N, C-alpha and C positions, 0 to 999 in steps of 0.2 A: 230625210236626206239620204241619197244613195251614195255609198262609198265607191267611188271613182275608178276609172281605169288607171293603169299603172303609170308612174313616172318612167318613161323609157320602157325597158323590158324588166325593170325590177332587179332585185338582187340575184335572182335565179340565173340571170345571164352573166353574172360577174363572179360568182363563187360556186364551187361544186356542192352538191347535196350530200347528205350523210353517207350515201352509198359510195361516194367518191373517195372516202378516207381509207385508202389502202396503201401498202408500203410502196407499190409501184407508181403511185400518183405523185407527180412532181410539181403539181400546181400549188402546193402549200408546203410549209415546213413547221416544225415544232419550235416555237419562239419562247425564250424565257419570259415569264409573265411580268417580271419587274421592269422589263425593257419597254413595256407598252404603257402609254399614257392615254387618258380618256379624250374623247372628241369634244373640243370646245364648241362645236356646232350641234352637239347632241340635243335634239328637241325634247327628249324625255327628261323630266326633272325629278320624278319620284321613282326610286328603285328599291324601296323596302317593302315589307309585307309578306304575306304567305306565298305569293307567286315566286319571289326570289328565293325563299326558303325551299320551296318545292324544286326549283331549278337546281339549287345546290345539292339536294339529295340525289337528283337525277344525274348530275355531273359526277358525284361520288361513285354512283353505281355504274354508269355507262361511259363516263368521260365526255368530252366535247365532240358531238357528232357532226356539227357543221362548223367549218373554220371561221375565224373572225376575219373581217376585212380591215386592213390597215394600210397606212401610207408611211413611207420612210421619212424620218426627220434626222436632224443632226444628233439628237440625243438618243435616238432609237427608233421607235415606231409609235404612230398615233392611230387610235381607233377611228374607223369610218363607220362601221356597223358591227353590232354584236356586244354592246356594252353590258347588257344583262348577263350574257354568257361569261364575259370576262370577270364581272363581279362575283358571279356564282362560282367560277373556277377559283378565284382568290379565297372566297369563304370556304371552299371545299379543300383548300390546301394544295392545289395543283402548282407545280413549279413551271410547267411549260404548257402552252396551248397551241393548237394548229392555227396558222394564219395564212391568208393570201395577201400579197402585197400589190397595191395599185398606186400609180401616180395620179393624183387628183389636185384640182384647184380647190380653194375654200368653198366656192359655190357648189362644185360637184360633191365635195365631202358632206355638205349640209343636205344636198338633194338625196344622196344615198342613205344617210341616216334617217331622213324623212320618209323615204321609200320603205325602209325596213319596218318602221313603226306604223305607218299608215296601212301597210298590207296586213298587219296583224290587228289593226284597229284598236290599239291599246293606249293611245295618247289621250289624255283628258283634254277638254276644249281649250283650256288656257295654254297647255303645252303646245297644242296644235297652232294656236294663234301666234305664239312666240316664234314657232318654227316658220310660219308664213312670213312674219315680219322680218326675220333674219334673212330668209331667202330673198325677199324683195330688196333688202339693204345690200346684200352681198352681190346680187346679180344686177341691181339697178333696173330690173324689169318692171313691168306694169302688173296690176292685179289681173288684168285680162290674160296676160301671158301665163301667170301662175295658175289661174283657173283652167286654162286650156291644158296645161301640163298635168293637172290633177284630175281632169275630166269632170269638173263641176261648174256650176254657174258662178259668174263673177259675184253675184249678190251673196252667195254662200261664203266666199272668201272675205267679202266686206263685213259680213256679220261676225265672222270669227275675229277679224282685226279690231272690231269695235269693242270686243270684250276687254281688250287691254286698256281701255279708257275707264273701266269700272274701278271703284275703290278697291284697295288691296283686300279688305275684309270680305268683300263680295266675291272677288276672284278666288279667295281661299275656300269660300262656300262651294264654289263650282268645282274646285279640285277635290274637295271632300265629298262631292256628290250630294250636298245638302240642297243645292239648286240644280235644276235640269238646264240643258242648253236652251230649251224653250223659255224658261223663266229668265235666263241670262240675256237672251236676245231682247226681251221686252224691257228689262232694266237698262240695257245699253242704249235703248232708244230715248231714254230720259236724259236731259242735259244737266239737271241739278243733282249733285251728289247727295244732298240732304234728302231730296225726294226719293232717290234711288234707295237710300237706307231705310226710309219709312216704308216703302213698298216691300223691301226685302224682309223687314221685321214682321209685316203683316203675313207674308207668305209663310215664314217660319212659325209664327204663332197660330195661324188659322189653317195651315195646310192648303193654301189656295192653289187651284189648278192653273195651268198656263192660260186657259180661256178666261177664267175669272180675273186673272191679273190684267189681261188685255182689256177686258171690259172696264176694270177699275181705272186704268190709265186713260181710256177714252173719255170716261166721265170727268176725270181731272182736267183733261185738255179742252173739254167743251167750254165755250165762252159762257161766262156767268150772265144771268139775266139782269139787265139794267133796271134800276128803280129811280124814281124821282128824288129819293132821299139821299142818294149817293152824290156827295158834293166834292168840290176841288180839295177841301180840307181832308176828306176821307182818302183821296188819292195821295195827298202829301204824306199822311201817316202810314199808308200802305207802302210807299216808297221807302220811308224810314225803316219800317220793319224788314223790307227786303234787303236793304243795305246792311242792317245788323245781322241778318241771316247769313249773308255772304261773308261778313267779317268774322263771325263766330263759328260758322260751319255747322249751325244747327237751327232748328225751327224757332222763330221769334214772333210773338204776337204783341201788338200794342192796342190796349183796350182803353178807350176814353170814357170818363164819367159824364154824366149830363152836364152840359155847359161847355165841355171841351177843355177846361183849364186844368183838370186833374185826370189821372189815369194810371194804368198799370202796364209794365213791360213784363211779359212772360217769356222766359228763356227755357226751352225744353232740353232735357238730357236723357239718355237712354242706357247709361251704364255708370258705374262708379268711376271708371277711368275717364269717361267723357265729362263727368262732373268736375273731377280734379283738373282736367284740361281747361274747362271754362273758368274755374276759379283762378287758375294761373293767369289766364288772359285778362280777366276783369280786375285782378289785383295789380 
């Protein structure tokens, strides 16, 4: 996937670069850091780790070279872009930071925050998907409009948004980079959360490539060969198993003994926590 042409002209058209921070430059001012609040439309959700620590050390050494972009509020100022710099400045003990004030709507604030992160390509796929979702909600625009503004195919936007339908545990795997965007796209194409989790476990356990997962899913979707021994009674028991699977949220098999009057229900679990959950449901 190619990263996109800019949303508008990007932040460079709105704030001065590091070379513009001179005493004679009146496009920014030094704002008390406690008067600034974070951007509620910030798409980036993860701010910890070595990158923020390195930025803190840079701020201690050189200060803030590029001003933060903020908008005026009744309480003070709200960040539009530059939240990592703001957090690094706080960690470094700075009392004031350079800011540029802009009047923006919520949609513009989200768009500018999205621009900053996308230009640096440092959003994980889940953060990017949430940013797309919020932009669509705030602007009430279409996926086609968003795709055009980002310079990408509409199908790419759709693939990102589908990630938000995945179970939270799988979303966390994507954030932690345990699963690639390719793996995530295949899992998002499955409708059954139980099946998604089964495939995810196989990927983690066997280190399956994206191509291997695609082939595995194709085989699962292939229609089973019919046999003369498959009866209406078999269909009935399969529907019962499917209903139990939906109710319990895990794999269920019903195996009948010869004669069909006795059998076994097999309920699968994949962790101690899931076992406890199933015991609570069954009791």
